C-alpha positions in Angstrom: 72.5 89.2 105.8 74.0 85.9 106.8 76.9 84.8 108.9 80.2 84.7 107.0 83.3 82.9 108.0 86.5 84.2 106.4 90.1 82.9 106.6 93.4 84.5 105.7 95.9 82.6 103.6 99.4 83.5 102.4 99.2 82.3 98.8 96.7 82.2 96.0 97.2 78.4 95.6 96.1 78.0 99.2 92.9 80.1 98.5 92.2 77.9 95.4 92.7 74.7 97.5 90.4 76.1 100.2 87.7 77.0 97.6 87.8 73.4 96.3 87.7 72.0 99.9 84.7 74.2 100.6 83.0 73.0 97.4 83.8 69.3 98.3 82.3 69.9 101.8 79.0 70.9 100.2 79.1 74.7 100.3 77.6 76.4 97.2 80.1 78.1 94.7 77.9 81.2 94.8 78.4 81.5 98.6 82.2 81.4 98.4 84.3 84.5 97.8 88.1 84.7 97.3 89.8 88.1 97.2 92.8 90.1 98.3 92.6 92.7 101.1 95.0 95.6 100.6 96.7 97.5 103.4 94.7 100.1 105.2 94.7 103.3 103.1 95.1 101.5 99.8 91.5 100.5 99.0 90.8 103.5 96.6 87.4 104.0 98.1 87.5 107.7 97.1 88.1 109.3 93.7 91.6 110.4 94.5 92.4 107.1 96.3 92.6 106.2 99.9 90.0 105.1 102.4 89.0 108.3 104.1 88.3 111.9 103.3 90.7 113.1 105.9 93.7 111.6 107.5 92.9 110.4 111.0 96.2 111.9 112.2 95.4 115.4 110.8 91.8 115.6 112.1 92.7 118.4 114.6 95.0 120.4 112.4 92.5 123.0 111.1 91.4 123.9 114.6 94.9 124.2 115.9 96.0 126.2 112.9 93.1 128.7 113.3 93.7 129.2 117.0 97.4 129.8 116.5 96.9 132.1 113.5 94.2 134.2 115.3 96.2 134.5 118.5 99.5 135.3 116.7 97.8 137.7 114.3 96.2 139.6 117.2 99.5 139.8 119.2 101.4 140.8 116.0 98.9 143.5 115.1 99.1 144.9 118.6 102.9 145.0 118.6 102.7 146.5 115.1 100.3 149.1 116.2 102.7 150.1 119.0 105.4 150.7 116.3 103.2 153.0 114.1 105.2 156.1 114.9 108.3 154.3 113.5 106.9 152.1 110.8 103.8 154.0 109.7 100.6 152.2 108.6 102.5 149.1 107.4 103.5 148.2 111.0 100.2 146.7 112.2 99.7 144.9 108.8 103.2 143.3 108.7 103.0 142.6 112.5 99.6 140.9 112.0 100.9 138.8 109.1 104.1 137.8 110.8 102.2 137.0 114.0 99.6 134.9 112.2 102.4 132.9 110.6 104.3 132.4 113.8 101.1 131.6 115.6 100.1 128.9 113.1 103.4 127.2 113.7 102.3 127.0 117.4 100.1 124.0 116.4 103.4 122.0 116.1 103.8 122.1 119.8 100.6 120.0 120.2 101.8 117.2 118.0 102.4 113.9 119.8 105.8 112.3 120.1 106.7 108.9 118.6 105.1 106.1 120.7 102.9 108.6 122.7 99.3 107.4 123.0 96.7 109.6 121.3 93.9 111.0 123.3 90.6 109.5 122.0 92.6 107.3 119.6 90.7 105.2 117.1 93.0 102.2 116.9 91.9 100.4 120.0 92.0 97.1 118.1 94.4 96.0 115.4 93.1 96.6 111.9 92.6 93.7 109.4 95.9 92.5 108.0 96.4 92.6 104.3 96.5 89.4 102.3 94.5 86.7 100.6 91.1 85.8 102.0 88.4 83.3 101.3 85.0 83.7 102.8 81.9 81.5 102.8 78.3 82.6 103.6 76.7 80.0 105.8 73.2 78.9 104.9 72.3 77.6 108.4 74.2 76.6 111.5 77.3 75.4 109.6 79.6 77.7 111.4 81.5 75.0 113.4 82.0 73.0 110.2 83.3 76.0 108.2 85.7 77.0 111.1 87.0 73.5 111.5 87.6 73.2 107.7 89.4 76.6 107.6 91.6 75.6 110.5 92.4 72.2 108.9 93.4 74.1 105.6 95.9 76.3 107.5 94.1 79.6 107.6 96.2 82.1 109.6 93.4 84.1 111.0 89.7 83.2 111.0 87.0 85.8 111.5 83.3 86.0 111.7 81.2 88.7 110.0 77.7 89.5 108.9 77.1 90.2 105.3 76.0 89.1 101.8 77.9 87.0 99.3 76.2 86.9 96.0 77.5 85.2 92.9 80.9 84.7 94.6 81.3 88.4 95.5 81.1 89.7 99.1 79.1 92.8 98.1 79.1 94.6 101.5 82.6 93.8 102.7 84.2 96.8 104.4 88.0 96.4 104.5 88.2 99.1 107.2 85.8 97.3 109.6 87.5 95.7 112.7 87.7 92.0 112.3 86.0 89.7 114.9 88.5 86.9 115.1 87.4 83.4 116.2 
């Protein structure tokens, strides 16, 4: 792994100009990678699309649903059992089913409101913005020269990473990793 300096640009023409400027500055063509970063959730890293197996916002849903359904089902079955003289054997069954359904809806009461901070939230830092990027793998201690060149070319955000660029492709780039801006 080597140090990689990457800059965000608005237009493809800017990326092309940056690539040429990096080549003119003596960086190898194989160590330069230009690419587009999609919005979080749009990277199609899984067969059915998306970036994660489960939605981060729904990570606690199964637990809340199970608790509510179990509690509601037990209460409903108890109430239904009390009505056996009137409803017969169907009372506890229907009571349990209705109670489980109502109990499962209880999980809605644990949803956070708009703007409310999430306990143990994952987004402590802003995710990488979508857009055009150009990255260069640095052979030695050329970091300062690469950063100065990116700034002079008008890169909006410049970040430092560790990785491998082979044949012009950043092979181990993770679009979900948090950027380390310079």
